C-alpha positions as CSV (number, residue, x, y, z in Angstrom):
1,M,0.1,-0.1,0.0
2,R,3.0,2.5,0.5
3,S,4.5,1.7,-2.8
4,L,1.0,2.6,-4.3
5,F,0.9,6.4,-2.3
6,K,4.8,6.7,-3.1
7,T,4.0,5.8,-6.8
8,A,0.8,8.1,-7.3
9,Q,3.4,10.8,-5.4
10,E,6.1,10.6,-7.8
11,I,3.8,10.7,-11.0
12,T,2.3,14.0,-9.6
13,N,5.8,15.9,-8.7
14,H,7.0,14.3,-12.0
15,R,8.1,17.0,-14.1
16,T,6.8,15.1,-17.7
17,F,3.4,14.6,-15.6
18,R,2.9,18.1,-14.5
19,V,3.8,19.5,-18.0
20,F,1.5,17.2,-19.2
21,I,-1.5,18.2,-17.5
22,L,-0.5,21.9,-18.4
23,L,-0.9,20.8,-22.3
24,L,-3.9,19.6,-21.4
25,I,-5.1,23.2,-20.3
26,F,-3.7,25.3,-23.3
27,L,-5.8,22.4,-25.3
28,S,-8.8,23.2,-22.9
29,A,-8.7,26.7,-23.7
30,V,-8.0,26.0,-27.7
31,L,-11.1,23.8,-27.6
32,T,-13.3,26.7,-25.8
33,G,-12.6,29.1,-28.3
34,I,-12.9,26.8,-31.2
35,E,-16.6,26.8,-29.8
36,T,-17.2,30.1,-30.4
37,Y,-17.0,29.4,-34.5
38,L,-20.2,27.9,-34.3
39,D,-19.9,26.5,-38.1
40,S,-16.5,25.5,-37.2
41,A,-17.7,23.6,-33.9
42,E,-20.2,21.6,-35.7
43,R,-18.3,20.6,-38.3
44,H,-16.1,18.8,-35.9
45,R,-18.0,18.1,-33.3
46,R,-17.0,14.3,-32.9
47,V,-13.3,15.6,-32.6
48,L,-14.0,18.2,-30.2
49,V,-16.1,16.0,-27.8
50,F,-13.8,13.1,-28.2
51,L,-11.3,15.3,-27.1
52,D,-13.1,17.1,-24.7
53,N,-13.9,13.8,-22.5
54,F,-10.0,12.7,-23.0
55,I,-9.4,15.9,-21.2
56,V,-11.9,15.7,-18.2
57,F,-10.9,11.8,-18.1
58,C,-6.8,13.2,-17.8
59,F,-8.4,15.7,-15.1
60,T,-10.2,13.2,-12.9
61,V,-6.9,10.8,-12.8
62,E,-5.1,13.8,-11.8
63,I,-6.9,14.5,-9.2
64,L,-7.4,10.8,-7.7
65,L,-3.5,10.4,-7.9
66,K,-3.0,14.0,-6.0
67,I,-5.6,12.5,-3.1
68,L,-4.1,9.1,-2.9
69,A,-1.0,11.1,-2.8
70,F,-1.0,11.9,0.5
71,G,-1.6,8.6,1.6
72,K,-3.4,8.1,5.0
73,R,-4.5,11.6,4.7
74,P,-6.3,11.9,2.2
75,F,-8.5,15.0,3.2
76,S,-5.0,16.9,3.8
77,F,-5.6,17.6,-0.4
78,F,-8.5,19.9,0.6
79,S,-6.6,22.2,2.8
80,D,-5.0,23.9,-0.5
81,P,-7.8,26.4,-1.6
82,W,-6.6,25.6,-5.4
83,N,-6.7,22.0,-5.1
84,V,-10.2,22.4,-4.2
85,F,-10.8,25.2,-6.8
86,D,-9.6,22.1,-8.8
87,F,-11.7,19.7,-7.3
88,I,-14.9,21.5,-8.0
89,I,-14.2,22.6,-11.7
90,V,-13.6,19.1,-12.5
91,S,-16.5,17.3,-10.5
92,I,-19.0,19.6,-12.6
93,C,-17.6,18.9,-15.7
94,L,-18.7,14.7,-14.7
95,I,-22.3,16.1,-14.5
96,P,-24.1,14.8,-17.8
97,A,-25.4,17.1,-19.6
98,I,-29.5,16.5,-19.4
99,D,-30.7,19.5,-20.2
100,T,-30.0,23.5,-21.7
101,H,-29.1,24.4,-17.8
102,F,-26.3,21.6,-17.5
103,V,-25.3,22.5,-21.1
104,A,-24.7,26.0,-20.1
105,V,-23.1,25.5,-16.6
106,I,-20.6,23.0,-18.6
107,R,-19.5,25.9,-20.9
108,I,-19.3,28.0,-18.5
109,V,-16.4,25.6,-16.1
110,R,-15.0,24.8,-19.6
111,V,-13.5,28.5,-19.6
112,L,-13.2,28.3,-15.8
113,R,-10.8,25.4,-16.4
114,I,-8.2,27.8,-18.1
115,L,-8.0,29.0,-14.7
116,R,-6.5,25.5,-13.4
117,M,-3.2,27.4,-15.4
118,V,-2.5,29.1,-12.6
119,N,-2.0,26.5,-10.0
120,Y,1.5,25.6,-12.4
121,F,3.1,28.9,-12.1
122,P,4.3,29.9,-8.7
123,K,4.2,33.4,-9.4
124,L,0.9,33.9,-10.2
125,R,0.1,32.0,-7.3
126,L,2.1,34.4,-5.2
127,L,0.5,37.9,-7.1
128,I,-3.1,36.2,-6.8
129,G,-2.5,35.5,-2.8
130,A,-1.2,39.0,-2.3
131,L,-4.1,40.7,-4.5
132,L,-6.8,38.1,-2.5
133,K,-4.5,39.6,0.9
134,S,-5.4,43.2,0.1
135,I,-9.4,43.0,-0.4
136,P,-10.0,43.9,2.5
137,S,-8.0,47.1,2.7
138,M,-8.8,47.5,-0.9
139,G,-12.7,47.8,0.5
140,Y,-11.6,51.4,2.1
141,V,-9.9,53.0,-1.0
142,I,-12.7,51.7,-3.4
143,M,-15.1,53.3,-0.4
144,L,-13.3,56.4,-1.4
145,L,-13.4,56.3,-4.9
146,A,-17.7,56.1,-4.2
147,L,-17.4,59.0,-2.5
148,L,-15.5,61.2,-5.2
149,F,-17.5,59.6,-7.5
150,Y,-20.7,60.5,-6.2
151,V,-19.5,63.8,-5.0
152,Y,-18.4,64.5,-8.6
153,A,-21.4,63.3,-10.1
154,I,-23.7,65.2,-8.3
155,L,-22.0,68.4,-9.1
156,G,-21.9,67.4,-12.4
157,V,-25.4,67.7,-12.7
158,F,-26.1,71.3,-10.9
159,V,-23.7,72.4,-13.3
160,F,-23.7,70.8,-16.6
161,G,-26.9,68.7,-16.6
162,G,-28.6,72.0,-18.5
163,K,-25.7,72.6,-21.2
164,D,-25.2,68.8,-21.9
165,P,-27.7,66.1,-21.1
166,M,-26.4,63.7,-23.1
167,H,-23.6,63.3,-20.2
168,F,-25.1,65.0,-17.1
169,D,-28.7,64.4,-17.5
170,N,-29.2,63.0,-13.6
171,L,-26.9,60.8,-12.0
172,H,-26.3,58.0,-13.4
173,H,-25.7,58.9,-16.3
174,A,-22.8,61.4,-14.9
175,L,-21.8,58.2,-13.3
176,V,-21.0,56.7,-16.6
177,T,-19.4,59.9,-17.8
178,L,-16.9,60.2,-14.6
179,F,-16.1,56.6,-15.3
180,K,-14.7,57.6,-19.0
181,V,-13.6,60.2,-17.9
182,L,-11.7,58.4,-15.5
183,T,-10.1,55.9,-17.8
184,L,-8.5,58.7,-19.9
185,E,-10.1,58.4,-23.1
186,G,-11.8,60.9,-24.7
187,W,-11.9,62.9,-21.7
188,T,-11.0,66.2,-23.4
189,D,-14.2,65.9,-26.1
190,I,-16.3,66.1,-22.8
191,M,-14.3,68.4,-21.5
192,N,-14.8,71.1,-24.5
193,I,-18.3,70.9,-24.4
194,H,-18.3,73.3,-21.2
195,L,-15.0,74.8,-21.6
196,Y,-15.5,76.3,-25.2
197,G,-19.8,76.4,-25.0
198,N,-21.9,75.5,-27.8
199,S,-21.0,78.8,-30.2
200,S,-21.8,78.2,-33.6
201,S,-19.2,80.7,-35.4
202,G,-16.1,78.6,-36.2
203,Q,-13.5,80.5,-33.4
204,E,-13.5,78.7,-30.3
205,E,-13.1,80.6,-27.3
206,I,-12.8,79.6,-23.6
207,T,-16.0,80.5,-22.4
208,S,-15.4,79.6,-18.5
209,L,-12.1,77.9,-16.7
210,W,-14.5,76.1,-14.3
211,P,-14.9,72.9,-16.5
212,F,-10.8,72.4,-17.0
213,L,-11.1,72.6,-13.2
214,Y,-13.7,70.2,-12.4
215,F,-12.1,67.6,-14.5
216,A,-8.9,68.7,-13.8
217,S,-9.3,67.9,-10.1
218,F,-11.1,64.5,-10.8
219,I,-8.6,62.9,-13.1
220,L,-6.0,64.1,-10.4
221,L,-7.6,62.7,-7.2
222,G,-9.4,60.0,-9.1
223,A,-6.5,58.5,-11.4
224,M,-3.6,59.3,-10.4
225,I,-3.8,59.5,-6.1
226,I,-6.7,57.2,-5.6
227,M,-5.2,54.7,-8.6
228,N,-2.0,54.8,-6.6
229,L,-3.6,53.7,-3.1
230,F,-4.5,50.5,-5.0
231,I,-1.0,49.7,-5.6
232,G,0.3,51.0,-2.0
233,V,-2.2,48.2,-1.0
234,I,-1.1,45.7,-3.0
235,M,2.4,45.9,-2.7
236,N,1.5,46.2,1.1
237,S,0.3,42.7,0.7
238,M,3.1,41.8,-0.8
239,E,5.8,42.4,1.8
240,E,3.1,41.0,4.2
241,S,3.6,37.8,2.1
242,Q,7.4,37.4,1.9
243,K,7.1,38.4,6.0
244,E,5.6,35.6,6.2
245,I,7.2,33.6,4.6
246,E,10.6,34.5,6.7
247,Q,8.6,33.6,9.9
248,E,7.9,30.3,8.2
249,L,11.5,29.8,7.3
250,Q,12.8,30.8,10.8
251,E,10.1,28.4,12.6
252,I,11.9,25.6,10.3
253,K,15.5,26.3,11.6
254,Y,14.4,26.9,14.8
255,K,12.3,23.4,15.4
256,G,15.2,21.4,13.8
257,K,12.9,19.9,11.1
258,N,15.1,17.7,8.9
259,S,13.2,19.1,5.8
260,E,15.8,20.0,3.2
261,E,12.9,19.8,0.8
262,L,10.5,21.9,2.4
263,Y,13.5,24.3,3.4
264,M,14.6,24.7,0.0
265,H,10.8,25.4,-1.7
266,I,10.4,28.1,1.1
267,I,13.6,29.6,-0.3
268,S,12.6,29.3,-3.9
269,R,9.1,30.8,-2.6
270,L,11.0,33.7,-0.9
271,D,13.1,34.4,-4.2
272,E,10.2,34.3,-6.6
273,L,8.2,36.3,-4.7
274,R,11.2,39.0,-4.0
275,N,11.3,38.8,-8.0
276,E,7.6,39.4,-8.5
277,M,8.0,42.9,-6.1
278,Q,11.2,44.4,-8.0
279,N,9.1,43.5,-11.5
280,F,6.3,45.2,-10.1
281,K,7.9,48.1,-8.6
282,K,10.0,48.4,-12.1
283,T,6.6,48.2,-14.1
284,K,4.6,51.0,-12.0
C-alpha cells in the first residue's frame, strides 16, 4: 500500500506529468475558443467531444492521483484552496448534460478550466495570493473612490446638466461619464463641450475655466492619487506575504526539522516573491 502512495506521489511530482497537464489546460483553452465559431464547431463536433472527454478523464485521474499521494490523510488534499478549486471544476465537468441548464453550466466551467493554469505557475499564485490578501484594505479605497464619484457626479448634474444632457442629465449618466473620464479616454472632448460652450461660430473661445478645474481635479484625485493607493495596498500585501514566508522559514530552522526539501521550497518561494515585487515596482 505504501508503494502505491509513493508511486502516486512520484507521478504527480514528476516534471513530465506536470507539463502534460499544463498542455491539456492549453488544449482545453483552444477547444473553448473553437466552440465560439459555431460553423467550425459543428463540422468537427465528434473530434471536439472526444478531445473534451479525454481532457476531463485526464483531469479526473490527476485529481485522484493527487488525493492518493497524501496516503492515509487524503483529506489533506483539500487544505489547499487551489486544490479545492480544481476539484470543483473537474467535478462539475463530470455532470451529464441532461438539459439546457446543465449544458450552460458545463460551458461556463470549460472557460474556468483555463484558470487551473494558475496552479502550475508559482509566480501567478504568489501574485493572486497578494491580491486576495489586499481585498479587505482595498474595500476602504473603493469606498473613498465611490464617495469621490458620487460628489463629482452630483456637482456635474447641477453645473453641466442643462448644457450637456447626454453626459450629465442625471446621476447615473454622470457616473458613467465620470468613469469614462477616469479611463482618460476621450475626456477632453467632454470637457471641451463645457470649456468652449456651444458657439456656432468657427472661433473657439474659452467661455469659462470652471469645467477645466472640475475635470482636472477629478482626474488628479481619481486617476493619479486614489489609483496609486490600490498599488500601495497591493505592494503592502506582497510585503506581508514575504514576511510570512520568512517567519515560516525561521520556524522551520528553530524547530530543527530535518526537511531539506521543504526548506529549499520555501527559499525558492521567497526568491520568487522578491523578484515579483521588484518587477512590479519597475512596471509602476
